[in-house]
C-alpha beads as a LAMMPS data file, in Angstrom:
LAMMPS data file: protein, C-alpha beads

159 atoms
158 bonds

1 atom types
1 bond types

-500.0 500.0 xlo xhi
-500.0 500.0 ylo yhi
-500.0 500.0 zlo zhi

Masses

1 110.0

Atoms # bond

1 1 1 -42.857 31.346 30.033
2 1 1 -43.746 27.715 29.837
3 1 1 -41.328 24.941 30.741
4 1 1 -41.722 23.524 27.248
5 1 1 -40.395 26.738 25.720
6 1 1 -37.654 26.987 28.276
7 1 1 -36.185 23.597 27.352
8 1 1 -36.917 23.529 23.603
9 1 1 -35.152 26.128 21.564
10 1 1 -34.565 26.256 17.880
11 1 1 -30.926 26.203 16.951
12 1 1 -29.577 26.128 13.466
13 1 1 -26.979 23.457 12.915
14 1 1 -23.822 24.777 11.306
15 1 1 -21.137 22.142 10.797
16 1 1 -17.676 23.073 12.002
17 1 1 -14.960 23.041 9.338
18 1 1 -12.899 19.870 9.627
19 1 1 -9.631 21.754 10.160
20 1 1 -11.136 23.654 13.112
21 1 1 -11.939 20.506 15.108
22 1 1 -9.506 19.815 17.901
23 1 1 -8.227 16.304 18.179
24 1 1 -8.429 14.318 21.398
25 1 1 -5.082 12.740 20.612
26 1 1 -1.654 14.226 20.268
27 1 1 -0.437 11.279 18.152
28 1 1 0.319 11.886 14.502
29 1 1 -2.253 10.661 11.990
30 1 1 -0.850 7.689 10.065
31 1 1 -1.907 7.065 6.491
32 1 1 -0.732 4.425 4.040
33 1 1 1.928 5.540 1.611
34 1 1 3.576 8.930 1.506
35 1 1 1.441 12.017 1.481
36 1 1 2.094 14.812 -0.977
37 1 1 3.830 12.695 -3.610
38 1 1 2.180 12.782 -7.015
39 1 1 2.438 10.353 -9.878
40 1 1 5.550 10.809 -11.946
41 1 1 7.649 12.160 -9.076
42 1 1 10.824 10.518 -7.898
43 1 1 14.375 9.775 -8.984
44 1 1 13.941 6.001 -9.310
45 1 1 12.154 3.850 -11.886
46 1 1 10.242 0.630 -11.233
47 1 1 8.895 -1.644 -13.953
48 1 1 5.762 -3.651 -13.110
49 1 1 4.740 -6.556 -15.323
50 1 1 1.051 -7.362 -14.918
51 1 1 -0.365 -10.912 -15.100
52 1 1 -1.478 -10.085 -18.651
53 1 1 2.117 -9.212 -19.641
54 1 1 1.659 -5.428 -19.791
55 1 1 4.738 -3.462 -18.684
56 1 1 4.026 -0.372 -16.578
57 1 1 6.892 2.012 -15.744
58 1 1 6.504 4.189 -12.640
59 1 1 8.606 6.699 -10.731
60 1 1 9.501 6.103 -7.078
61 1 1 11.091 7.929 -4.167
62 1 1 13.383 6.659 -1.420
63 1 1 11.489 4.341 0.948
64 1 1 8.462 3.723 -1.298
65 1 1 7.312 0.120 -1.184
66 1 1 6.094 -1.769 -4.232
67 1 1 2.655 -1.743 -2.600
68 1 1 2.750 2.076 -2.209
69 1 1 3.648 2.412 -5.882
70 1 1 0.970 -0.022 -7.046
71 1 1 -1.663 1.934 -5.128
72 1 1 -0.361 5.330 -6.286
73 1 1 -0.398 4.270 -9.950
74 1 1 -3.600 2.146 -9.790
75 1 1 -1.776 -1.080 -10.598
76 1 1 -3.824 -4.177 -9.814
77 1 1 -1.892 -5.576 -6.823
78 1 1 -3.974 -6.945 -3.979
79 1 1 -3.239 -6.139 -0.337
80 1 1 -5.796 -7.759 1.927
81 1 1 -3.918 -6.776 5.111
82 1 1 -3.154 -3.229 3.886
83 1 1 0.592 -3.740 4.208
84 1 1 0.704 -5.044 7.784
85 1 1 2.586 -8.263 6.888
86 1 1 -0.412 -10.465 7.686
87 1 1 -1.127 -11.987 4.254
88 1 1 0.581 -12.883 0.979
89 1 1 -1.679 -11.111 -1.515
90 1 1 0.939 -8.483 -2.480
91 1 1 3.349 -11.232 -3.573
92 1 1 5.617 -10.203 -6.457
93 1 1 8.451 -11.941 -8.285
94 1 1 11.695 -9.969 -8.615
95 1 1 14.552 -10.260 -11.085
96 1 1 17.442 -12.288 -9.595
97 1 1 20.048 -9.494 -9.910
98 1 1 17.824 -7.118 -7.912
99 1 1 16.706 -9.781 -5.452
100 1 1 20.335 -10.217 -4.401
101 1 1 20.609 -6.461 -3.674
102 1 1 17.700 -6.540 -1.190
103 1 1 17.861 -7.244 2.503
104 1 1 17.019 -10.814 3.436
105 1 1 13.299 -11.407 4.059
106 1 1 12.340 -11.498 7.731
107 1 1 10.998 -14.682 9.316
108 1 1 7.519 -13.128 9.333
109 1 1 7.734 -12.363 5.614
110 1 1 8.948 -15.892 4.866
111 1 1 6.017 -17.311 6.859
112 1 1 3.576 -15.284 4.731
113 1 1 5.399 -16.167 1.500
114 1 1 4.802 -19.848 2.294
115 1 1 1.117 -19.103 1.635
116 1 1 1.724 -17.299 -1.670
117 1 1 0.501 -18.599 -5.021
118 1 1 3.268 -19.369 -7.523
119 1 1 6.162 -18.975 -5.078
120 1 1 9.628 -18.696 -6.672
121 1 1 13.197 -18.317 -5.412
122 1 1 12.955 -14.553 -5.962
123 1 1 9.482 -14.001 -4.480
124 1 1 8.940 -11.145 -2.043
125 1 1 5.969 -9.330 -0.552
126 1 1 5.420 -5.964 -2.221
127 1 1 4.808 -4.290 1.131
128 1 1 8.319 -5.255 2.274
129 1 1 10.399 -4.096 -0.707
130 1 1 11.509 -0.521 -0.039
131 1 1 12.987 1.501 -2.877
132 1 1 16.538 2.764 -2.703
133 1 1 19.290 3.721 -5.127
134 1 1 20.450 0.103 -5.573
135 1 1 16.980 -0.997 -6.718
136 1 1 16.606 1.731 -9.362
137 1 1 15.342 0.033 -12.540
138 1 1 13.927 -3.051 -10.778
139 1 1 11.330 -5.139 -12.587
140 1 1 8.701 -6.942 -10.526
141 1 1 6.195 -9.385 -11.983
142 1 1 2.724 -9.678 -10.470
143 1 1 1.605 -13.340 -10.375
144 1 1 -1.546 -14.405 -12.201
145 1 1 -3.384 -15.308 -8.981
146 1 1 -3.309 -14.792 -5.215
147 1 1 -4.433 -16.709 -2.172
148 1 1 -6.627 -14.293 -0.301
149 1 1 -7.955 -15.955 2.820
150 1 1 -10.108 -12.915 3.635
151 1 1 -12.196 -12.267 0.543
152 1 1 -11.279 -13.030 -3.045
153 1 1 -10.839 -9.842 -5.011
154 1 1 -10.464 -7.556 -1.967
155 1 1 -8.382 -4.566 -3.009
156 1 1 -8.290 -1.798 -0.404
157 1 1 -7.681 1.618 -1.880
158 1 1 -4.895 4.021 -1.088
159 1 1 -5.882 6.415 1.737

Bonds

1 1 1 2
2 1 2 3
3 1 3 4
4 1 4 5
5 1 5 6
6 1 6 7
7 1 7 8
8 1 8 9
9 1 9 10
10 1 10 11
11 1 11 12
12 1 12 13
13 1 13 14
14 1 14 15
15 1 15 16
16 1 16 17
17 1 17 18
18 1 18 19
19 1 19 20
20 1 20 21
21 1 21 22
22 1 22 23
23 1 23 24
24 1 24 25
25 1 25 26
26 1 26 27
27 1 27 28
28 1 28 29
29 1 29 30
30 1 30 31
31 1 31 32
32 1 32 33
33 1 33 34
34 1 34 35
35 1 35 36
36 1 36 37
37 1 37 38
38 1 38 39
39 1 39 40
40 1 40 41
41 1 41 42
42 1 42 43
43 1 43 44
44 1 44 45
45 1 45 46
46 1 46 47
47 1 47 48
48 1 48 49
49 1 49 50
50 1 50 51
51 1 51 52
52 1 52 53
53 1 53 54
54 1 54 55
55 1 55 56
56 1 56 57
57 1 57 58
58 1 58 59
59 1 59 60
60 1 60 61
61 1 61 62
62 1 62 63
63 1 63 64
64 1 64 65
65 1 65 66
66 1 66 67
67 1 67 68
68 1 68 69
69 1 69 70
70 1 70 71
71 1 71 72
72 1 72 73
73 1 73 74
74 1 74 75
75 1 75 76
76 1 76 77
77 1 77 78
78 1 78 79
79 1 79 80
80 1 80 81
81 1 81 82
82 1 82 83
83 1 83 84
84 1 84 85
85 1 85 86
86 1 86 87
87 1 87 88
88 1 88 89
89 1 89 90
90 1 90 91
91 1 91 92
92 1 92 93
93 1 93 94
94 1 94 95
95 1 95 96
96 1 96 97
97 1 97 98
98 1 98 99
99 1 99 100
100 1 100 101
101 1 101 102
102 1 102 103
103 1 103 104
104 1 104 105
105 1 105 106
106 1 106 107
107 1 107 108
108 1 108 109
109 1 109 110
110 1 110 111
111 1 111 112
112 1 112 113
113 1 113 114
114 1 114 115
115 1 115 116
116 1 116 117
117 1 117 118
118 1 118 119
119 1 119 120
120 1 120 121
121 1 121 122
122 1 122 123
123 1 123 124
124 1 124 125
125 1 125 126
126 1 126 127
127 1 127 128
128 1 128 129
129 1 129 130
130 1 130 131
131 1 131 132
132 1 132 133
133 1 133 134
134 1 134 135
135 1 135 136
136 1 136 137
137 1 137 138
138 1 138 139
139 1 139 140
140 1 140 141
141 1 141 142
142 1 142 143
143 1 143 144
144 1 144 145
145 1 145 146
146 1 146 147
147 1 147 148
148 1 148 149
149 1 149 150
150 1 150 151
151 1 151 152
152 1 152 153
153 1 153 154
154 1 154 155
155 1 155 156
156 1 156 157
157 1 157 158
158 1 158 159
């Protein structure tokens, strides 16, 4: 037998099913939003008002952020930093009665809000507003523009 034949064999490539691959890490996989929650599920209601004035009603569950909901329901809300509190593109304006029911914004959120377009007294970042029973029925208005220092029009999709 020649050396060439000894070291060159024909093997047929058969891809391994993705669920059969062992991970090198024992850490849990983290994805944006909540897995397994479909549109229309949840005990709470959120009303989004788009820059064009269209009102979109969505259902939410405990702990959903406005950014999670916008991505789940394909509402046009930018998030250049994908919810990591590093930009102001998910800026929304809340109704005063609901704004007062929320926790105070953190210093980091206030720093990012300083960069937001059309800042108001009731402005918050959508990635920082978490749904709970007290916020059921909240209305948030999406401003007509954003300041995206990364790329104008960048809208990462929900994973």
